[in-house]
LUMLUMVEX-546874 format. One record per residue (C-alpha): residue number from 1; residue in three letters; x negated, y negated, z negated. Coordinates in nm, 2 decimals. Example, Ala and Ser with C-alpha at 12.3 -4.5 7.8 and 13.67 -1.06 7.14 Angstrom:
2
{resi 1	resn ALA	east -1.23	north 0.45	up -0.78}
{resi 2	resn SER	east -1.37	north 0.11	up -0.71}
END
This chain:
249
{resi 1	resn MET	east -26.44	north -15.43	up -12.30}
{resi 2	resn ILE	east -26.17	north -15.43	up -12.03}
{resi 3	resn ARG	east -26.13	north -15.73	up -11.79}
{resi 4	resn ILE	east -25.80	north -15.91	up -11.75}
{resi 5	resn SER	east -25.65	north -16.08	up -11.45}
{resi 6	resn ALA	east -25.39	north -16.34	up -11.54}
{resi 7	resn VAL	east -25.13	north -16.38	up -11.27}
{resi 8	resn ILE	east -24.89	north -16.67	up -11.24}
{resi 9	resn ILE	east -24.63	north -16.75	up -10.97}
{resi 10	resn THR	east -24.54	north -17.12	up -10.91}
{resi 11	resn PHE	east -24.31	north -17.35	up -10.72}
{resi 12	resn ASN	east -24.31	north -17.72	up -10.81}
{resi 13	resn GLU	east -24.46	north -17.67	up -11.16}
{resi 14	resn GLU	east -24.66	north -17.99	up -11.20}
{resi 15	resn ARG	east -24.51	north -18.05	up -11.54}
{resi 16	resn ASN	east -24.60	north -17.71	up -11.69}
{resi 17	resn ILE	east -24.89	north -17.55	up -11.50}
{resi 18	resn ALA	east -25.18	north -17.73	up -11.67}
{resi 19	resn GLY	east -25.07	north -17.63	up -12.01}
{resi 20	resn CYS	east -25.03	north -17.27	up -11.90}
{resi 21	resn LEU	east -25.37	north -17.26	up -11.74}
{resi 22	resn GLN	east -25.54	north -17.42	up -12.04}
{resi 23	resn SER	east -25.38	north -17.17	up -12.28}
{resi 24	resn ILE	east -25.53	north -16.87	up -12.11}
{resi 25	resn GLU	east -25.89	north -16.99	up -12.08}
{resi 26	resn GLY	east -26.11	north -16.76	up -12.28}
{resi 27	resn ILE	east -25.87	north -16.46	up -12.27}
{resi 28	resn ALA	east -25.84	north -16.41	up -11.89}
{resi 29	resn ASP	east -26.14	north -16.30	up -11.68}
{resi 30	resn GLU	east -25.96	north -16.41	up -11.37}
{resi 31	resn ILE	east -25.66	north -16.64	up -11.30}
{resi 32	resn VAL	east -25.46	north -16.59	up -10.99}
{resi 33	resn VAL	east -25.19	north -16.84	up -10.90}
{resi 34	resn VAL	east -24.95	north -16.75	up -10.62}
{resi 35	resn ASP	east -24.75	north -17.05	up -10.51}
{resi 36	resn SER	east -24.45	north -17.06	up -10.28}
{resi 37	resn TYR	east -24.55	north -17.38	up -10.10}
{resi 38	resn SER	east -24.49	north -17.64	up -10.37}
{resi 39	resn THR	east -24.42	north -18.00	up -10.26}
{resi 40	resn ASP	east -24.54	north -18.16	up -10.58}
{resi 41	resn ALA	east -24.89	north -18.18	up -10.74}
{resi 42	resn THR	east -24.89	north -17.81	up -10.84}
{resi 43	resn GLU	east -25.16	north -17.72	up -10.59}
{resi 44	resn ASN	east -25.39	north -18.01	up -10.68}
{resi 45	resn ILE	east -25.36	north -17.93	up -11.06}
{resi 46	resn CYS	east -25.43	north -17.57	up -11.01}
{resi 47	resn LYS	east -25.74	north -17.64	up -10.80}
{resi 48	resn SER	east -25.88	north -17.86	up -11.08}
{resi 49	resn PHE	east -25.91	north -17.53	up -11.28}
{resi 50	resn ASN	east -26.11	north -17.22	up -11.22}
{resi 51	resn VAL	east -25.84	north -17.03	up -11.05}
{resi 52	resn ARG	east -25.78	north -16.84	up -10.73}
{resi 53	resn PHE	east -25.49	north -17.03	up -10.56}
{resi 54	resn LEU	east -25.29	north -16.84	up -10.30}
{resi 55	resn GLN	east -24.97	north -16.93	up -10.11}
{resi 56	resn HIS	east -24.70	north -16.68	up -10.01}
{resi 57	resn PRO	east -24.34	north -16.71	up -9.90}
{resi 58	resn PHE	east -24.08	north -16.66	up -10.17}
{resi 59	resn GLU	east -23.86	north -16.36	up -10.11}
{resi 60	resn GLY	east -23.74	north -16.31	up -10.46}
{resi 61	resn TYR	east -23.88	north -16.31	up -10.81}
{resi 62	resn MET	east -23.95	north -15.94	up -10.83}
{resi 63	resn GLN	east -24.11	north -15.94	up -10.49}
{resi 64	resn GLN	east -24.32	north -16.24	up -10.56}
{resi 65	resn LYS	east -24.45	north -16.11	up -10.89}
{resi 66	resn SER	east -24.53	north -15.77	up -10.74}
{resi 67	resn TRP	east -24.72	north -15.93	up -10.45}
{resi 68	resn ALA	east -24.91	north -16.15	up -10.69}
{resi 69	resn CYS	east -25.02	north -15.85	up -10.90}
{resi 70	resn GLU	east -25.15	north -15.68	up -10.59}
{resi 71	resn GLN	east -25.39	north -15.97	up -10.54}
{resi 72	resn ALA	east -25.55	north -15.94	up -10.88}
{resi 73	resn LYS	east -25.91	north -15.82	up -10.89}
{resi 74	resn TYR	east -25.88	north -15.63	up -11.22}
{resi 75	resn ASP	east -25.62	north -15.35	up -11.30}
{resi 76	resn TYR	east -25.53	north -15.50	up -11.64}
{resi 77	resn ILE	east -25.27	north -15.77	up -11.58}
{resi 78	resn LEU	east -25.15	north -16.05	up -11.80}
{resi 79	resn GLN	east -24.85	north -16.20	up -11.61}
{resi 80	resn LEU	east -24.70	north -16.53	up -11.72}
{resi 81	resn ASP	east -24.45	north -16.78	up -11.59}
{resi 82	resn ALA	east -24.58	north -17.14	up -11.54}
{resi 83	resn ASP	east -24.38	north -17.26	up -11.84}
{resi 84	resn GLU	east -24.53	north -17.01	up -12.08}
{resi 85	resn GLN	east -24.83	north -17.02	up -12.31}
{resi 86	resn PRO	east -24.95	north -16.76	up -12.56}
{resi 87	resn SER	east -24.96	north -16.88	up -12.92}
{resi 88	resn GLU	east -25.29	north -16.89	up -13.11}
{resi 89	resn GLU	east -25.19	north -16.57	up -13.29}
{resi 90	resn LEU	east -25.10	north -16.40	up -12.96}
{resi 91	resn LYS	east -25.43	north -16.51	up -12.81}
{resi 92	resn ARG	east -25.61	north -16.33	up -13.09}
{resi 93	resn SER	east -25.40	north -16.02	up -13.04}
{resi 94	resn ILE	east -25.48	north -16.01	up -12.67}
{resi 95	resn LEU	east -25.86	north -16.05	up -12.74}
{resi 96	resn GLU	east -25.84	north -15.76	up -12.99}
{resi 97	resn ALA	east -25.66	north -15.55	up -12.73}
{resi 98	resn LYS	east -25.93	north -15.63	up -12.48}
{resi 99	resn THR	east -26.21	north -15.50	up -12.70}
{resi 100	resn ASP	east -26.01	north -15.20	up -12.81}
{resi 101	resn TRP	east -25.76	north -15.11	up -12.54}
{resi 102	resn LYS	east -25.54	north -14.83	up -12.68}
{resi 103	resn ALA	east -25.21	north -14.85	up -12.50}
{resi 104	resn ASP	east -25.10	north -14.85	up -12.13}
{resi 105	resn GLY	east -24.91	north -15.17	up -12.18}
{resi 106	resn TYR	east -24.84	north -15.43	up -12.45}
{resi 107	resn SER	east -24.52	north -15.63	up -12.53}
{resi 108	resn PHE	east -24.47	north -15.94	up -12.74}
{resi 109	resn ASN	east -24.19	north -16.17	up -12.85}
{resi 110	resn ARG	east -24.11	north -16.48	up -12.65}
{resi 111	resn LEU	east -24.01	north -16.79	up -12.84}
{resi 112	resn THR	east -23.83	north -17.06	up -12.64}
{resi 113	resn ASN	east -23.85	north -17.44	up -12.68}
{resi 114	resn TYR	east -23.53	north -17.60	up -12.57}
{resi 115	resn MET	east -23.55	north -17.98	up -12.53}
{resi 116	resn GLY	east -23.80	north -18.00	up -12.82}
{resi 117	resn LYS	east -23.63	north -17.75	up -13.05}
{resi 118	resn TRP	east -23.76	north -17.40	up -13.11}
{resi 119	resn ILE	east -23.47	north -17.16	up -13.07}
{resi 120	resn ARG	east -23.51	north -16.87	up -13.32}
{resi 121	resn HIS	east -23.17	north -16.71	up -13.29}
{resi 122	resn SER	east -22.88	north -16.76	up -13.03}
{resi 123	resn GLY	east -22.97	north -16.44	up -12.85}
{resi 124	resn TRP	east -23.29	north -16.60	up -12.73}
{resi 125	resn TYR	east -23.53	north -16.46	up -13.00}
{resi 126	resn PRO	east -23.69	north -16.22	up -13.04}
{resi 127	resn ASP	east -23.70	north -16.18	up -12.67}
{resi 128	resn ALA	east -23.96	north -15.90	up -12.62}
{resi 129	resn LYS	east -24.15	north -15.90	up -12.29}
{resi 130	resn LEU	east -24.39	north -15.65	up -12.16}
{resi 131	resn ARG	east -24.64	north -15.88	up -11.98}
{resi 132	resn LEU	east -24.98	north -15.72	up -12.04}
{resi 133	resn TRP	east -25.04	north -15.38	up -11.88}
{resi 134	resn ASP	east -25.25	north -15.15	up -11.67}
{resi 135	resn ARG	east -25.10	north -15.18	up -11.32}
{resi 136	resn ARG	east -25.20	north -14.82	up -11.25}
{resi 137	resn LYS	east -24.94	north -14.72	up -11.52}
{resi 138	resn GLY	east -24.65	north -14.95	up -11.43}
{resi 139	resn ALA	east -24.50	north -15.21	up -11.19}
{resi 140	resn TRP	east -24.23	north -15.47	up -11.15}
{resi 141	resn SER	east -23.89	north -15.31	up -11.11}
{resi 142	resn GLY	east -23.51	north -15.40	up -11.13}
{resi 143	resn ILE	east -23.32	north -15.68	up -10.96}
{resi 144	resn ASN	east -23.39	north -16.05	up -10.93}
{resi 145	resn LEU	east -23.34	north -16.24	up -11.25}
{resi 146	resn HIS	east -23.34	north -15.91	up -11.44}
{resi 147	resn GLU	east -23.67	north -15.78	up -11.32}
{resi 148	resn SER	east -23.91	north -15.63	up -11.57}
{resi 149	resn VAL	east -24.23	north -15.42	up -11.58}
{resi 150	resn LYS	east -24.14	north -15.06	up -11.58}
{resi 151	resn MET	east -24.40	north -14.83	up -11.71}
{resi 152	resn ASN	east -24.46	north -14.48	up -11.58}
{resi 153	resn GLU	east -24.33	north -14.18	up -11.76}
{resi 154	resn ASN	east -24.53	north -14.09	up -12.07}
{resi 155	resn ALA	east -24.70	north -14.43	up -12.07}
{resi 156	resn VAL	east -24.78	north -14.57	up -12.41}
{resi 157	resn VAL	east -24.65	north -14.92	up -12.50}
{resi 158	resn ALA	east -24.75	north -15.11	up -12.81}
{resi 159	resn LYS	east -24.65	north -15.45	up -12.95}
{resi 160	resn LEU	east -24.88	north -15.74	up -13.02}
{resi 161	resn LYS	east -24.85	north -15.99	up -13.29}
{resi 162	resn GLY	east -24.78	north -16.35	up -13.19}
{resi 163	resn ASP	east -24.53	north -16.52	up -12.96}
{resi 164	resn LEU	east -24.53	north -16.62	up -12.60}
{resi 165	resn LEU	east -24.43	north -16.98	up -12.61}
{resi 166	resn HIS	east -24.17	north -17.07	up -12.35}
{resi 167	resn TYR	east -24.12	north -17.44	up -12.27}
{resi 168	resn SER	east -23.79	north -17.39	up -12.09}
{resi 169	resn TYR	east -23.58	north -17.70	up -12.04}
{resi 170	resn TYR	east -23.66	north -18.07	up -12.10}
{resi 171	resn SER	east -23.31	north -18.19	up -12.03}
{resi 172	resn MET	east -22.95	north -18.06	up -12.01}
{resi 173	resn GLN	east -22.94	north -18.15	up -11.64}
{resi 174	resn GLN	east -23.24	north -17.93	up -11.57}
{resi 175	resn HIS	east -23.06	north -17.65	up -11.75}
{resi 176	resn LEU	east -22.74	north -17.70	up -11.54}
{resi 177	resn ASN	east -22.94	north -17.72	up -11.22}
{resi 178	resn GLN	east -23.10	north -17.38	up -11.30}
{resi 179	resn ILE	east -22.77	north -17.23	up -11.39}
{resi 180	resn ASN	east -22.64	north -17.33	up -11.05}
{resi 181	resn SER	east -22.95	north -17.18	up -10.88}
{resi 182	resn PHE	east -22.97	north -16.86	up -11.08}
{resi 183	resn THR	east -22.59	north -16.78	up -11.06}
{resi 184	resn GLU	east -22.62	north -16.80	up -10.69}
{resi 185	resn ILE	east -22.88	north -16.53	up -10.70}
{resi 186	resn ALA	east -22.70	north -16.32	up -10.96}
{resi 187	resn ALA	east -22.36	north -16.34	up -10.78}
{resi 188	resn LYS	east -22.52	north -16.22	up -10.45}
{resi 189	resn GLU	east -22.69	north -15.93	up -10.63}
{resi 190	resn GLY	east -22.36	north -15.84	up -10.80}
{resi 191	resn PHE	east -22.16	north -15.87	up -10.47}
{resi 192	resn ALA	east -22.42	north -15.65	up -10.29}
{resi 193	resn LYS	east -22.37	north -15.38	up -10.56}
{resi 194	resn GLY	east -21.99	north -15.40	up -10.51}
{resi 195	resn LYS	east -21.90	north -15.55	up -10.85}
{resi 196	resn ASN	east -21.56	north -15.70	up -10.88}
{resi 197	resn THR	east -21.41	north -15.87	up -11.19}
{resi 198	resn SER	east -21.06	north -15.99	up -11.26}
{resi 199	resn LEU	east -20.99	north -16.33	up -11.41}
{resi 200	resn ILE	east -20.88	north -16.18	up -11.74}
{resi 201	resn VAL	east -21.21	north -15.98	up -11.77}
{resi 202	resn ILE	east -21.41	north -16.30	up -11.69}
{resi 203	resn ILE	east -21.23	north -16.49	up -11.97}
{resi 204	resn ILE	east -21.30	north -16.20	up -12.21}
{resi 205	resn LYS	east -21.67	north -16.18	up -12.11}
{resi 206	resn VAL	east -21.72	north -16.55	up -12.15}
{resi 207	resn ALA	east -21.55	north -16.56	up -12.49}
{resi 208	resn TRP	east -21.74	north -16.26	up -12.61}
{resi 209	resn LYS	east -22.07	north -16.40	up -12.49}
{resi 210	resn PHE	east -22.03	north -16.72	up -12.69}
{resi 211	resn LYS	east -21.90	north -16.54	up -13.00}
{resi 212	resn ARG	east -22.18	north -16.28	up -12.99}
{resi 213	resn ASP	east -22.46	north -16.54	up -12.95}
{resi 214	resn TYR	east -22.33	north -16.81	up -13.18}
{resi 215	resn ILE	east -22.19	north -16.59	up -13.46}
{resi 216	resn PHE	east -22.33	north -16.24	up -13.45}
{resi 217	resn LYS	east -22.68	north -16.35	up -13.33}
{resi 218	resn LEU	east -22.68	north -16.65	up -13.57}
{resi 219	resn GLY	east -22.69	north -16.92	up -13.31}
{resi 220	resn PHE	east -22.53	north -17.16	up -13.57}
{resi 221	resn LEU	east -22.86	north -17.15	up -13.76}
{resi 222	resn ASP	east -23.03	north -17.33	up -13.46}
{resi 223	resn GLY	east -22.81	north -17.63	up -13.53}
{resi 224	resn TYR	east -22.68	north -17.86	up -13.26}
{resi 225	resn TYR	east -22.91	north -17.70	up -12.99}
{resi 226	resn GLY	east -22.80	north -17.36	up -13.09}
{resi 227	resn PHE	east -22.44	north -17.46	up -13.01}
{resi 228	resn VAL	east -22.57	north -17.60	up -12.68}
{resi 229	resn VAL	east -22.76	north -17.29	up -12.59}
{resi 230	resn CYS	east -22.48	north -17.06	up -12.67}
{resi 231	resn SER	east -22.23	north -17.27	up -12.47}
{resi 232	resn MET	east -22.46	north -17.29	up -12.17}
{resi 233	resn SER	east -22.51	north -16.91	up -12.18}
{resi 234	resn ALA	east -22.14	north -16.86	up -12.18}
{resi 235	resn TYR	east -22.10	north -17.11	up -11.90}
{resi 236	resn ASN	east -22.36	north -16.92	up -11.70}
{resi 237	resn THR	east -22.16	north -16.60	up -11.73}
{resi 238	resn TYR	east -21.84	north -16.79	up -11.62}
{resi 239	resn VAL	east -22.00	north -16.94	up -11.32}
{resi 240	resn LYS	east -22.18	north -16.62	up -11.21}
{resi 241	resn TYR	east -21.85	north -16.42	up -11.20}
{resi 242	resn LEU	east -21.66	north -16.70	up -11.03}
{resi 243	resn LYS	east -21.92	north -16.72	up -10.76}
{resi 244	resn MET	east -21.90	north -16.34	up -10.73}
{resi 245	resn ARG	east -21.52	north -16.36	up -10.68}
{resi 246	resn GLU	east -21.57	north -16.63	up -10.41}
{resi 247	resn LEU	east -21.81	north -16.41	up -10.22}
{resi 248	resn LYS	east -21.55	north -16.12	up -10.24}
{resi 249	resn LYS	east -21.29	north -16.35	up -10.10}
END
C-alpha cells in the first residue's frame, strides 16, 4: 500500500479548515498545512489536529502549492484547498487507489456549494480536478488562478468516483470580495502577457459568458442561485477585462 501526503495551503481559513482536516482523517498518512501568516484562528485550529503546520510567504497560488508539495514526506500527493472535502464515495475511491495504485495521477469531479445550494450545472459541474498524483510524474503548472497539475508525457491518469465537495461562498458579499481580489491577479497576468481587448469585444465576451453558462450549460436548472452564479461569472469577466484596460492606459 502506498502512503499519501495531504497538502493544504491556507490564509485566514478558520471557517473551513477544521472540516477539511476532519474529512481526510483515515485516508492521508500525513497532513501538511502551509499557511501564509493567517491573522485569525487558523493556526490554532490546525495545531489541534495531527498536522505538520508550516508558514511560508505567499508569492502566488501556483508557487505556494508547489512549495507545499515539496515539503511532503511521501511522493503520493493529495492536494486540497481549505474549503474542500472529499465525499464519502470519493474517500472510498481514494482508499481503493491506495491499496491498488494503477495510474500516475487521479482526477475527480468537484461539486460546489454556493450559499447552501449545490450547483450541478452553470458551468461549475462537473469540474474535474487532478488532485491525487505521484509528484515524480507531475507538478503544478500554468498561471495564477488557472494553475493545474500537469503530468509528464506518457503519464497515465485515471478518474475516481465521488465528488470533491467545495464549500465556496457563504454570502454574496464574500463572492464579490473574491471577484475583486481575483480579477486584480488575472488582469495583471493578462497585462503581463500583452493582452488587449476593445470595449466591443468585452461586451461580446460578457454576454456570451452568461448565455453559455445559463442556457447552454443549463444554469437555469440550478434555480435562483444558478442565475446568481452565472451573473457573477459574467461580471467577473467584465471586471477582469476592464482592469486590464486600466493597466494598459
